[in-house]
N, C-alpha and C positions, 0 to 999 in steps of 0.2 A: 864422890868416888865415880859414879856411874858416868858423868860428862869424862872424866880423864879416860878410862876404859874403852868409852866410845873414840875419843881423840886418838888415842894410840892404835886401836884398831884401824882407824880409817887412814892414820900416817902409815901403816904397815902394811894397806891393801894398795895405798897409792904408791907406795914405793913399788912394791912387788909389779904393779901394773906398769907403772910408769919407767922402770930400771932399766938401761941399756947395759946391765954387767954383765948380761948373759946366764946361761943354762945354769950354771954352777952356783951363781947368789940365789938364783930362784930354787934351787934345790937346798941351799943352806936354810934358806929362810922359811922355806915350807918343813923343814925338819925341827928346826926351832919353834914353829907357831904348833906342830905336832905335839911336840915335847911339852910344852907350856899348857895346850889344851888337854894332855893325859897327865896332867901334874894332878896329885891327889889333893892339892890344897885348891887347885882352881875347878876341881870336881866339886868339891865340899862348898865354895863360895857359890857355885852354879846351883847347886842344890838348895841352898838357902836362900838365894835367890828367887828359884823356882818356887820354893815354898811361900815364901811372902807375896809374890806374883797371886798364885794361887790362893791365897787368903785374903788379899786385897779384892780380887775379882770375886770371891765368896762374900766380902762385906757387900761391894757396890750390888752384885745380887740381891741378896736380902733387902736391902733398902729400897730397889726397884721393886721387888715383888709387894714390899708394906706399901708403896704407895701408888701401885697399880691395880687396877679392880679384876684383872684376868689373872686365870691359874696357868694357860699355857699359850702358846703361840697360837697353837690348834683351834683353842677355845676362840682368840683373839679374831683368827681367819673366819671362823665358823659363824660368827656375829653378822647378820643381815644388814644392810645399810637401811637408812629412810626408807627409802622407794621399795627395797624388797620387803622391810615389814608391813609398807603399808599395802603392797599386793599380798603377802601371806595373810594379813586380817582381812582382805577382801575376798581373798579366796576361802578363808575358814568361814565369813559371813555367807557365802553362797552354798556352803555344802551346808551351814547349819540351816539355810533359808532364813536369815536374818538378813540380808544385803538389803540396802535399800532401793526403793523402784528407780528403774531408770528413767531417765530425764528426757523428753521430747520437747521438740519447739526449735526455733531460731537459734537461740542461745547455748545449744547444746554442743559441747565440744567431742569433734571426732576425730 
């Protein structure tokens, strides 16, 4: 059903954009489209489709949350990378006085 509606909408748009019938035909099509869009039946179907899409989105979100160990995007973005974790650990060790002795010699990385 969705594909039929999409096809008919595409056909109508293509006709309007490609028609050489003039302004009068365009206005007629425009009025007809407005009447169809304002129809209570179309509004009801649009509401049902919107509700189904919302429910499907919620279901997908719930499944994704169950599989992902994060609680929010902010939580995910605030997690340090491996390099940042090492740097934070090194800084904590320096503050606590438990940092390893600095290396000296020809094999030292600088």
